[in-house]
VODOFI-30786 format. One line per field, with one value per residue (C-alpha): chain; residue in one letter; y, z, x; residue number from 1. Coordinates in Angstrom, 1 decimal, always signed. Layout:
BEGIN
kette <- (A; ...)
rest <- (A; ...)
yy <- (Y; ...)
zz <- (Z; ...)
xx <- (X; ...)
nr <- (NUM; ...)
REM end
This chain:
BEGIN
kette <- (A; A; A; A; A; A; A; A; A; A; A; A; A; A; A; A; A; A; A; A; A; A; A; A; A; A; A; A; A; A; A; A; A; A; A; A; A; A; A; A; A; A; A; A; A; A; A; A; A; A; A; A; A; A; A; A; A; A; A; A; A; A; A; A; A; A; A; A; A; A; A; A; A; A; A; A; A; A; A; A; A; A; A; A; A; A; A; A; A; A; A; A; A; A; A; A; A; A; A; A; A; A; A; A; A; A; A; A; A; A; A; A; A; A; A; A; A; A; A; A; A; A; A; A; A; A; A; A; A; A; A; A; A; A; A; A; A; A; A; A; A; A; A; A; A; A; A; A; A)
rest <- (M; R; C; C; R; G; D; S; H; S; V; A; H; H; G; D; G; D; H; R; R; V; P; R; A; E; A; S; T; G; K; A; H; A; R; A; V; E; A; D; A; S; W; S; G; H; G; N; I; Q; T; D; S; F; E; M; E; A; G; N; W; R; V; K; W; E; T; H; N; A; K; D; P; Q; A; G; V; F; R; V; D; V; H; S; A; I; S; G; R; P; L; E; T; A; V; E; H; R; G; D; G; R; D; I; A; Y; I; D; E; D; P; R; V; F; F; L; V; I; D; S; K; D; L; E; W; S; V; T; V; E; E; P; L; I; E; D; I; A; S; Y; N; G; H; P; P; A; A; P; K)
yy <- (+5.9; +8.0; +9.5; +10.0; +11.8; +13.7; +15.6; +16.4; +14.0; +13.8; +11.7; +10.4; +7.8; +5.8; +2.9; -1.0; -3.1; -6.9; -8.7; -11.9; -12.6; -12.9; -13.4; -10.4; -11.3; -9.4; -6.6; -7.5; -8.5; -6.3; -5.2; -4.6; -1.0; -0.2; +0.0; +0.9; +2.1; +5.3; +5.5; +8.2; +8.0; +5.8; +5.3; +2.7; +2.5; +0.3; +0.9; +2.3; +5.1; +7.0; +8.3; +11.6; +11.8; +10.8; +11.4; +8.4; +8.8; +5.6; +2.9; +0.3; +0.7; -0.9; -1.4; -3.0; -4.2; -5.7; -6.4; -7.7; -8.1; -10.0; -10.7; -13.7; -15.7; -15.4; -12.6; -9.8; -8.5; -5.7; -4.5; -2.1; -0.3; +1.7; +4.6; +7.6; +10.8; +12.4; +10.8; +8.7; +5.5; +2.6; +0.9; -2.4; -4.3; -4.4; -6.5; -8.8; -10.6; -12.1; -12.2; -11.5; -11.2; -9.1; -9.0; -6.5; -5.6; -4.8; -2.0; -1.3; +1.6; +4.6; +7.4; +9.7; +10.8; +8.1; +7.7; +4.1; +3.1; +0.7; -1.4; -3.3; -4.6; -6.5; -5.8; -3.2; -2.3; -0.3; +0.8; +1.8; +3.1; +3.0; +3.5; +2.9; +5.6; +4.3; +2.2; -1.6; -3.6; -6.5; -5.5; -3.9; -7.1; -8.3; -10.0; -8.9; -5.5; -6.3; -5.6; -2.5; -2.3)
zz <- (+19.9; +16.4; +14.8; +11.3; +9.5; +6.4; +6.9; +11.0; +13.5; +17.1; +20.1; +23.2; +25.5; +27.6; +30.3; +29.1; +28.9; +28.9; +26.4; +23.8; +20.2; +19.1; +15.1; +13.0; +10.6; +7.3; +6.4; +4.6; +0.8; -1.7; -5.3; -6.4; -6.8; -5.0; -6.7; -4.2; -0.7; +1.0; +4.2; +6.7; +9.7; +10.9; +14.7; +15.5; +19.3; +22.4; +25.1; +25.2; +23.2; +22.3; +18.7; +17.2; +15.8; +12.1; +9.5; +7.6; +5.1; +4.0; +6.0; +5.4; +6.3; +7.8; +10.1; +9.3; +12.3; +13.1; +15.9; +16.7; +19.1; +21.5; +24.3; +24.5; +22.1; +24.9; +26.7; +24.0; +24.2; +21.9; +21.4; +19.2; +20.1; +17.9; +19.5; +18.5; +18.6; +18.7; +22.0; +23.3; +23.7; +22.2; +19.1; +18.9; +19.6; +16.4; +17.2; +20.1; +19.6; +21.5; +20.4; +17.0; +14.2; +11.2; +9.7; +8.7; +10.5; +8.8; +10.3; +9.5; +11.0; +9.4; +8.2; +11.5; +13.0; +15.1; +17.4; +18.2; +22.1; +21.5; +24.3; +24.6; +26.4; +25.7; +22.3; +19.5; +17.4; +14.2; +13.3; +9.8; +9.4; +5.8; +3.6; -0.3; -2.8; -4.5; -3.2; -3.8; -1.1; -2.8; -3.9; -0.6; +0.9; -0.9; -3.8; -7.3; -8.9; -11.3; -15.1; -16.3; -18.1)
xx <- (+34.6; +34.7; +31.3; +31.4; +28.5; +29.7; +32.4; +32.1; +33.7; +32.8; +34.9; +32.6; +33.5; +31.3; +31.2; +30.8; +28.1; +26.7; +24.4; +23.1; +23.1; +19.5; +18.9; +17.3; +14.9; +15.0; +12.8; +9.5; +10.2; +8.6; +8.9; +12.4; +13.1; +16.5; +19.6; +22.1; +22.3; +23.8; +25.6; +24.3; +26.5; +29.0; +30.7; +33.0; +35.4; +34.4; +32.2; +28.8; +27.7; +24.5; +24.8; +23.9; +20.5; +20.2; +17.3; +15.9; +13.6; +13.1; +10.6; +13.3; +17.0; +19.9; +22.4; +25.6; +27.9; +30.9; +32.9; +36.6; +39.5; +36.9; +39.2; +37.8; +34.9; +32.2; +33.8; +32.9; +29.0; +27.4; +24.1; +22.4; +18.9; +17.0; +15.6; +12.9; +14.9; +11.6; +10.4; +13.3; +11.7; +13.1; +12.0; +13.7; +17.0; +19.1; +21.9; +22.7; +25.6; +28.8; +32.5; +33.5; +31.3; +29.5; +26.2; +23.3; +20.3; +17.1; +14.7; +11.5; +9.8; +8.3; +10.6; +11.8; +15.0; +16.7; +19.5; +21.0; +22.2; +25.5; +26.4; +29.9; +31.7; +35.5; +35.7; +36.0; +33.0; +31.8; +28.3; +26.6; +23.1; +22.6; +19.2; +18.2; +18.8; +15.8; +13.1; +13.8; +13.0; +14.1; +17.6; +18.3; +17.8; +20.4; +18.8; +19.9; +17.9; +15.0; +15.7; +14.8; +11.7)
nr <- (1; 2; 3; 4; 5; 6; 7; 8; 9; 10; 11; 12; 13; 14; 15; 16; 17; 18; 19; 20; 21; 22; 23; 24; 25; 26; 27; 28; 29; 30; 31; 32; 33; 34; 35; 36; 37; 38; 39; 40; 41; 42; 43; 44; 45; 46; 47; 48; 49; 50; 51; 52; 53; 54; 55; 56; 57; 58; 59; 60; 61; 62; 63; 64; 65; 66; 67; 68; 69; 70; 71; 72; 73; 74; 75; 76; 77; 78; 79; 80; 81; 82; 83; 84; 85; 86; 87; 88; 89; 90; 91; 92; 93; 94; 95; 96; 97; 98; 99; 100; 101; 102; 103; 104; 105; 106; 107; 108; 109; 110; 111; 112; 113; 114; 115; 116; 117; 118; 119; 120; 121; 122; 123; 124; 125; 126; 127; 128; 129; 130; 131; 132; 133; 134; 135; 136; 137; 138; 139; 140; 141; 142; 143; 144; 145; 146; 147; 148; 149)
REM end
């Protein structure tokens, strides 16, 4: 597994897990403000990992994920849980998926320091956490930005 945050790199190897897919709702829509997002941290690999801590200053951020090279469409399992880095408690499950796929999970939590627990079995994965550069929930959720006034 590879963890990339800025210019730093670290390697970690862990065991395997077992999971299912649950659909995620998008973050609540609000008035348009965000024009772009910034990738705060990325990880890739196979097996299980607890990520390094990362700080999110926006209340709404997202987890972009992709799985590939599943040995069997129903065999590969993937789960991403969001945890508070202060208390260590799990806050929400961002992703539960089987087989190859990719998507974006929207997280609506108070700004703080987080870490992810990634569990996977029989597939490779990549995960990136991103937050908006400018507060704009409508644009951030995939809608075009509002025209400047």
